[in-house]
C-alpha positions, 0 to 999 in steps of 0.5 A: 334731747341733746339740744334740750340739754344744751338749752338747759345748760345755757339757761343755768349758766345765764342765771348763775352769772346774773345772780353772781354779778348782782351779788358781787355788786351788792357786796360793793354797795352798788348795782349793775347797769342793765346794758352792762349786765347783758354784755356779761352774758352769752349770746343766747341771753337777753340782749337789750335793757328791756329784755334784761329787765323782763328776764330779771322779773321772771327769774330773779324776783328778789332783784329790783331795777331803778334808773336802768340799774339792776340791784340784788335787792332794794336799790343800794345806791342813790342817784346822786351817789352813783353820779359821784362815783361815775365822776370819780371814775372819770377822774381816776382814769384821767389820772391813770393816763397822766401817771403812765404817760407823764409822771412815769415818762422816763420808764415808759419805754419799758412798757408794752401796755398799761390798763386800769382794772377793777372798780375804776374800769367799771366806772364807779369807784367808791371814795378811798378805792385803790386804782388797780393797774395791769402793766405788761413790760418788755421782757427783762424789764419788770423789776427795773420798772417797778423799782423806778415806779415805787421810788417815783411815787414815794418821792414825787407823789405831790406832782400828781393831780389832786383828784388822783386816787390815794393808792395806786395798786400795781396789782398785776405786772407781767413781762411780755412773755408771761403775759402771752402765757397768762392770756393763752390759757383759760382763766375763768369768768372773773379773769375774762371780765377783768381783761375785757373791761380793762381801760387801756391807757398805754399801748392799746394796739399791743393789748388788743393783740393780746386779747385777740390771741386769747380765743377762749375769752370769746367763749367765756364772754362773747359779747364783751369780746365782740365789742373789742373785735369790732375794731379788729385785732392786730397781729400779736406783737413780737417780743421786744426784749429790754436792752442788755443792761436793763435785763441784767439789772432786772435779775439783780433787782428781783431778789431785792425788790421782791423781798421788800414787797414780801416783807411789806406784805407780812407787816401789813397783814399783821397790822390788819389782823391786829385791827380785826380786818383779816379779811383784807389780807393779801398774798404777794406773788413774786417771780422774775417775770410776774408780780401779783397781789392776791387779796382775800377779796379776790379769792372770794370773788374767784369762788363766787364766779366759779359756777358762772364760768363756761371754760374750765380754768387750766391749772 
């Protein structure tokens, strides 16, 4: 009886996850590759594109498969548009690497790792999409890094490649101590997917150590986790606090830059509501060791993915 219950539970989670992933993709006007879809599932789920297609035909009859891509309904992305999105994704990724390694080179010593997340990490950003970035800084260096980055982008943006995205969104920036805590506790399937599909452009060894220290990711998304594990996980890197003068500057800049970002958030949300686009509103969370932009869209995604979560998030 116990084994039967476990099987039923597994099949339920698989179906919910498949339905949720396809629903989210559909809302963004695209589909999900059969291989990518199977990688988001647990080890008992269909593991090959062929078995995934058979599973969809049986359990999700309203879905369709075209060119190795699964859609919630009729195909919503034509082949040529999909090719353009993929080419755009490669260009954005190359631009992100240049941004961190060259454009922001004077502040590179403050960074432990930087990775692209969101639609660019998935490989298919739409025209006009932001390029989302996860950055982990040395302890005590978060706000000097952000202050330099914002000033550099405002004053020298023309120096970036022409194919770079119109908006760079540093939507999740943590210092190393906050990052260790963030990854150490279960955060749900959406966080796991973002963390394990991130494309690292700086500090890959550090990020691998961070992923390796978060064992719950292996329970939440075992196939994605196994892909990272193939090359081995280095030991978690020890803290590397920023120099004393940078840490002092960090404390001084936090209320200044943090207040500025909160004010910008209020202004943009007011403009969005005036334009009838309140669904695009966002919240800015600022702490000494953490900056996060929490959009209405991300909140909705969190709700959508909640039924597909295996390990309950900790408060």
